C-alpha positions in Angstrom: -19.4 -67.0 -84.6 -20.0 -63.4 -85.5 -17.2 -60.9 -85.6 -18.0 -57.2 -85.2 -15.5 -54.5 -85.7 -15.3 -50.7 -85.6 -14.3 -48.5 -88.5 -13.9 -44.8 -88.3 -15.2 -42.0 -90.3 -13.0 -39.2 -91.7 -13.7 -37.2 -88.6 -12.5 -40.1 -86.3 -15.9 -40.9 -84.9 -16.4 -44.7 -84.5 -19.2 -46.3 -86.4 -20.4 -49.9 -86.1 -19.4 -52.0 -89.1 -21.4 -54.8 -90.6 -20.9 -58.3 -89.3 -18.4 -60.7 -91.0 -19.3 -64.1 -89.7 -17.5 -67.5 -90.1 -20.5 -68.6 -92.2 -20.1 -65.7 -94.6 -16.4 -66.5 -95.1 -17.1 -70.3 -95.4 -19.7 -69.6 -98.1 -17.5 -67.3 -100.1 -14.7 -70.0 -99.9 -17.3 -72.5 -101.2 -18.3 -70.3 -104.1 -14.6 -69.5 -105.0 -14.0 -73.2 -105.5 -16.5 -73.5 -108.3 -14.2 -72.4 -111.1 -11.3 -74.9 -110.5 -13.8 -77.7 -109.8 -15.8 -77.0 -112.9 -12.6 -77.0 -114.9 -10.4 -79.6 -113.4 -13.1 -82.3 -113.0 -13.8 -82.0 -116.7 -10.4 -81.6 -118.4 -9.4 -85.2 -118.0 -12.6 -86.3 -119.8 -11.8 -84.4 -123.0 -11.2 -87.6 -125.1 -14.5 -89.2 -123.9 -16.4 -86.0 -124.6 -15.0 -85.8 -128.1 -16.0 -89.4 -128.8 -19.5 -89.2 -127.3 -20.4 -85.9 -129.0 -18.7 -86.9 -132.4 -16.4 -84.0 -132.5 -12.7 -83.1 -132.5 -10.3 -82.2 -129.7 -10.2 -78.6 -130.8 -13.9 -78.2 -130.5 -13.8 -79.7 -127.0 -11.0 -77.5 -126.0 -13.1 -74.5 -127.2 -15.6 -75.3 -124.4 -12.8 -74.4 -121.9 -12.1 -71.2 -123.6 -15.8 -70.2 -123.6 -15.9 -71.1 -119.9 -13.1 -68.7 -119.2 -14.7 -66.0 -121.4 -17.9 -66.4 -119.4 -16.0 -66.1 -116.2 -14.4 -62.8 -117.2 -17.7 -61.4 -118.6 -19.6 -62.5 -115.5 -17.2 -60.7 -113.3 -17.0 -57.6 -115.4 -20.8 -57.2 -115.5 -21.8 -58.7 -112.1 -19.5 -56.6 -109.9 -20.8 -53.1 -111.0 -24.4 -54.3 -111.1 -24.1 -55.6 -107.5 -22.7 -52.1 -106.5 -25.9 -50.7 -107.8 -28.5 -53.4 -106.8 -27.0 -55.0 -103.7 -25.3 -58.4 -103.2 -27.5 -61.1 -101.8 -30.3 -61.5 -104.3 -27.9 -61.2 -107.3 -25.6 -63.8 -105.7 -28.5 -66.2 -105.5 -29.5 -65.4 -109.1 -25.9 -66.0 -110.4 -25.9 -69.4 -108.7 -29.2 -70.2 -110.3 -27.7 -69.4 -113.7 -24.6 -71.4 -113.0 -26.5 -74.4 -111.7 -29.0 -74.4 -114.7 -26.1 -74.2 -117.1 -24.4 -77.1 -115.4 -27.5 -79.2 -115.9 -27.5 -78.2 -119.6 -23.9 -79.3 -119.9 -24.8 -82.7 -118.3 -27.5 -83.3 -120.9 -25.9 -81.6 -123.9 -26.7 -83.6 -127.1 -24.0 -81.8 -129.2 -20.8 -79.8 -128.9 -22.6 -76.6 -129.9 -25.0 -76.9 -127.0 -22.1 -77.8 -124.7 -20.1 -74.7 -125.8 -23.0 -72.3 -125.1 -23.8 -74.0 -121.8 -20.2 -73.7 -120.7 -20.2 -70.0 -121.5 -23.3 -69.5 -119.3 -21.8 -71.8 -116.6 -18.7 -69.6 -116.6 -20.8 -66.4 -116.6 -22.9 -67.5 -113.6 -19.8 -68.8 -111.7 -17.8 -65.6 -112.4 -20.8 -63.4 -111.4 -21.1 -65.4 -108.1 -17.3 -65.2 -107.4 -17.1 -61.4 -107.9 -20.1 -60.8 -105.6 -18.6 -63.1 -103.0 -15.4 -61.1 -103.0 -17.3 -57.8 -102.9 -19.2 -59.0 -99.8 -15.8 -59.6 -98.0 -14.6 -56.2 -99.1 -17.9 -54.7 -97.8 -17.3 -56.2 -94.3 -13.5 -56.1 -93.8 -10.8 -53.4 -94.0 -7.1 -53.1 -93.5 -5.0 -56.0 -92.3 -8.2 -57.9 -91.5 -9.2 -57.8 -95.2 -5.7 -59.1 -96.2 -6.0 -61.9 -93.7 -9.5 -63.0 -94.8 -8.7 -62.9 -98.5 -5.5 -64.8 -98.0 -7.4 -67.4 -96.0 -10.0 -67.7 -98.7 -7.2 -68.1 -101.3 -5.5 -70.7 -99.2 -8.6 -72.9 -98.6 -9.7 -72.3 -102.2 -6.3 -73.7 -103.2 -7.6 -77.1 -102.1 -10.0 -77.2 -105.1 -7.2 -77.6 -107.8 -6.0 -80.6 -105.7 -9.4 -82.2 -105.2 -10.8 -81.4 -108.7 -8.6 -83.7 -110.8 -8.9 -86.5 -108.3 -12.6 -86.2 -108.1 -12.9 -86.1 -111.8 -10.7 -89.2 -112.1 -12.9 -91.1 -109.7 -16.0 -90.1 -111.5 -14.6 -91.2 -114.9 -13.4 -94.5 -113.3 -16.8 -95.3 -111.7 -19.3 -93.5 -114.0 -19.6 -91.2 -117.0 -18.2 -87.7 -117.7 -21.7 -86.2 -117.6 -21.7 -87.0 -113.8 -19.1 -84.3 -113.4 -21.5 -81.6 -114.5 -24.3 -83.1 -112.3 -21.9 -82.9 -109.4 -21.3 -79.2 -110.1 -25.1 -78.7 -110.3 -25.5 -80.3 -106.9 -22.7 -78.1 -105.5 -24.4 -75.1 -107.0 -27.7 -76.0 -105.2 -25.8 -76.4 -102.0 -24.2 -73.0 -102.5 -27.7 -71.4 -102.8 -28.7 -73.0 -99.5 -25.5 -71.7 -97.8 -26.2 -68.2 -99.1 -29.8 -68.3 -97.8 -28.7 -69.5 -94.4 -25.5 -67.6 -93.8 -25.1 -64.6 -96.0 -26.9 -61.3 -95.2 -27.1 -58.3 -97.5 -23.8 -56.5 -97.0 -24.5 -53.4 -99.0 -27.3 -51.3 -97.6 -29.3 -49.1 -99.9 -27.6 -45.9 -98.8 -24.2 -47.2 -100.0 -25.4 -48.3 -103.4 -24.7 -46.5 -106.7 -27.6 -45.6 -108.9 -27.9 -44.4 -112.5 -27.9 -47.4 -114.7 -25.2 -48.2 -117.3 -23.9 -44.7 -117.4 -23.2 -44.8 -113.7 -21.5 -48.1 -114.1 -19.3 -46.7 -116.8 -18.5 -43.8 -114.6 -17.6 -46.1 -111.7 -15.3 -48.1 -114.0 -13.6 -44.9 -115.1 -13.1 -43.8 -111.5 -11.7 -47.1 -110.5 -9.3 -47.2 -113.5 -8.3 -43.6 -112.7 -6.6 -44.8 -109.5 -3.0 -45.4 -110.5 -2.2 -47.7 -107.6 -5.3 -49.8 -108.3 -4.2 -50.2 -111.9 -0.7 -51.2 -110.7 -2.1 -53.9 -108.5 -4.3 -55.0 -111.4 -1.2 -55.4 -113.5 0.4 -57.4 -110.7 -2.4 -59.9 -110.4 -3.0 -60.2 -114.1 0.6 -60.9 -114.8 0.8 -63.5 -112.0 -2.3 -65.2 -113.2 -0.9 -65.4 -116.7 2.2 -67.1 -115.4 0.1 -69.5 -113.4 -1.9 -70.6 -116.4 1.2 -70.8 -118.5 2.3 -73.5 -116.0 -1.1 -75.2 -116.1 -1.1 -75.3 -120.0 2.5 -76.5 -120.5 3.6 -78.4 -117.4 2.0 -81.7 -118.6 4.0 -81.6 -121.8 7.2 -80.6 -120.1 7.0 -83.3 -117.4 5.2 -86.1 -119.2 6.1 -85.8 -122.9 9.6 -84.4 -122.5 10.6 -86.1 -119.3 8.6 -89.3 -119.3 6.8 -88.7 -116.1 3.7 -90.9 -115.7 0.2 -89.4 -115.4 -0.1 -90.5 -111.8 3.3 -89.0 -110.9 2.4 -85.8 -112.7 -0.9 -85.6 -110.7 1.0 -85.9 -107.5 3.4 -83.2 -108.5 0.6 -81.0 -109.6 -1.1 -81.5 -106.2 2.2 -80.7 -104.4 2.5 -77.5 -106.3 -1.1 -76.5 -105.5 -0.3 -77.3 -101.8 2.7 -75.0 -101.9 0.6 -72.2 -103.2 -2.0 -72.8 -100.5 0.7 -72.9 -97.8 2.2 -69.6 -99.1 -1.2 -68.0 -98.9 -1.7 -69.2 -95.3 1.7 -67.8 -94.4 0.9 -64.5 -96.0 -2.4 -64.4 -94.0 -0.4 -64.8 -90.8 2.0 -62.0 -91.8 -0.7 -59.5 -92.5 -0.3 -56.5 -90.1 3.1 -57.7 -89.1 5.1 -57.5 -92.4 4.4 -55.0 -95.2 2.1 -56.6 -97.7 4.0 -55.0 -100.5 7.2 -56.7 -99.3 5.5 -60.0 -99.2 4.3 -59.5 -102.8 7.8 -58.4 -103.9 9.3 -61.6 -102.3 6.9 -63.7 -104.4 7.8 -61.7 -107.5 11.5 -62.3 -107.0 10.9 -66.0 -106.5 8.7 -66.2 -109.6 11.4 -64.4 -111.7 14.1 -66.7 -110.4 12.0 -69.7 -111.4 11.3 -68.3 -114.8 15.0 -67.6 -115.4 15.9 -71.1 -114.3 13.3 -72.6 -116.7 14.5 -70.4 -119.6 18.2 -71.3 -119.1 17.3 -74.9 -118.7 15.1 -75.0 -121.8 17.8 -73.3 -123.9 20.9 -75.0 -122.6 20.0 -78.2 -120.9 16.8 -79.5 -122.5 14.7 -78.8 -119.4 15.6 -81.7 -117.1 13.0 -83.2 -114.8 14.6 -82.0 -111.6 14.9 -78.5 -112.8 11.3 -78.4 -114.1 9.9 -79.9 -110.9 11.9 -77.4 -108.7 11.1 -74.4 -110.8 7.4 -75.2 -111.0 7.1 -75.6 -107.2 8.9 -72.3 -106.6 6.7 -70.6 -109.2 3.4 -71.8 -107.8 4.4 -71.1 -104.2 5.3 -67.6 -105.3 1.8 -67.0 -106.7 0.3 -67.7 -103.2 2.3 -64.7 -102.0 1.4 -62.5 -105.0 -2.2 -62.9 -106.2 -4.3 -62.7 -103.0 -2.2 -59.9 -101.5 -2.2 -57.8 -104.6 -6.0 -58.4 -104.9 -6.4 -57.2 -101.3 -4.4 -54.0 -101.9 -6.3 -53.3 -105.1 -9.6 -53.5 -103.3 -8.3 -51.2 -100.6 -7.6 -48.5 -103.2 -11.2 -48.4 -104.3 -13.4 -48.7 -101.2 -16.2 -46.7 -102.7 -16.6 -49.2 -105.6 -15.8 -52.6 -104.3 -17.9 -54.5 -106.8 -16.5 -52.7 -109.8 -13.0 -53.0 -108.4 -13.5 -56.8 -107.9 -15.1 -57.1 -111.3 -12.2 -55.6 -113.2 -9.7 -57.6 -111.1 -11.5 -60.8 -111.9 -12.0 -60.0 -115.5 -8.3 -59.3 -116.1 -7.3 -62.5 -114.3 -9.6 -64.7 -116.3 -8.7 -63.0 -119.6 -5.1 -63.9 -118.8 -6.3 -67.4 -118.0 -7.9 -67.7 -121.4 -5.3 -65.9 -123.6 -2.0 -67.2 -122.1 -2.4 -71.1 -122.4 -2.4 -71.2 -126.2 0.8 -69.1 -126.3 2.5 -71.1 -123.7 1.6 -74.3 -125.7 3.3 -73.1 -128.8 6.3 -75.3 -127.9 4.2 -78.4 -127.9 5.9 -81.4 -126.6 9.4 -80.4 -127.9 10.5 -77.3 -126.0 9.6 -75.3 -122.9 11.0 -72.0 -124.3 7.7 -70.2 -125.0 6.4 -71.1 -121.5 9.7 -70.0 -119.8 9.6 -66.7 -121.7 6.1 -66.0 -120.5 7.2 -66.8 -116.9 10.0 -64.3 -117.1 7.9 -61.6 -118.8 5.1 -62.1 -116.4 7.4 -61.7 -113.4 8.9 -58.5 -114.8 5.6 -57.1 -115.7 4.3 -57.9 -112.2 7.3 -56.0 -110.7 6.6 -53.0 -112.9 3.0 -52.9 -111.7 4.1 -53.0 -108.0 7.2 -50.8 -108.1 6.2 -48.3 -110.7 2.5 -48.1 -111.2 1.6 -48.9 -107.5 4.5 -47.1 -105.9 3.8 -45.2 -102.7 2.5 -41.7 -103.2 5.2 -39.0 -102.4 2.9 -36.9 -100.3 0.8 -37.4 -97.2 0.0 -40.8 -95.7 -2.5 -43.3 -96.9 -6.1 -43.2 -95.8 -6.9 -45.1 -92.6 -8.4 -48.1 -94.5 -5.2 -48.5 -96.5 -2.6 -48.1 -93.8 -2.6 -51.6 -92.3 -2.2 -53.7 -95.5 0.1 -51.5 -97.5 
């Protein structure tokens, strides 16, 4: 089903907007799922990878770091280039890179080859994700943009639930290399979906020209928007808190509280479901409740969860019930914060959606790569480092929303910003 809408020029004259079809949204959801799938299906196989490639745990963990680095680099470079060259062909090229790198991972004879292939896999995946997001920003504005991005985040939240389960099934029935062949097959399916359902969303007259200099200028213009930077801080801080949870929750619940791996997987899935449900609720609220108020509610909840974890870690040894409850509140809060702040950030830079999405994605994945080692400093003995990160992340996120992205004291927002703000 194709959905057509009317935007308005600065003079108020209606102009026909490009089509945002169900097929486009479904394809972007599909592409968005690649990062958690490529990560979660693989993490549980670390011991087998270390054994088969005759290497240590640290070297295998480095392949996760290089994947996140590739994700950030792919988004940083891919977004501005798509602003200059268009979306569709570059989206297909990025998926080719990601798929080829997945095949290289599947046949990697050594940890060195695996590490390089994971970097390229992340680069292609990040490139594809940022272009997919830019396509949505090209085709939707206002409350509709918020609803679509929240819906994408909600459906994409299924991937962290499916990923570990699919990876476990693959390991049980086959070999860890099959996980990468699975990603390669999915990448091929994504290319077919793009060919069938995704049109070019950025016509030549809306593209930016001038090579690397123009890209640098676009980045400066985007970062010169104070409110955009504020929402960038909001999403980056929330993403850091999310990955602090991912990095340390297994130690807190399994090593410190004796939870079994199966029980932990169920709890992990429940928390991902809470995040997904929150994003769906936020999508329903778009246009009815101020998006900033929804974000603030999530930030307050995340701060409360962090304080509870910190007090529990210092005074009570982080009991199981406290940890489970705090983690659920924390993850549910991220469903209110991350997609909504991303939508408002995009609304601040409508002339450079690819660059805006690129910087947004780059900051998020840098946080995903940097925070886990810090959160893991407590090892299996204390949750204090993780709890401190949760509190600091919530406070920094509030600073981004309430100070950097505060409402301008003069005149109203432009028409494309009024609905979601």
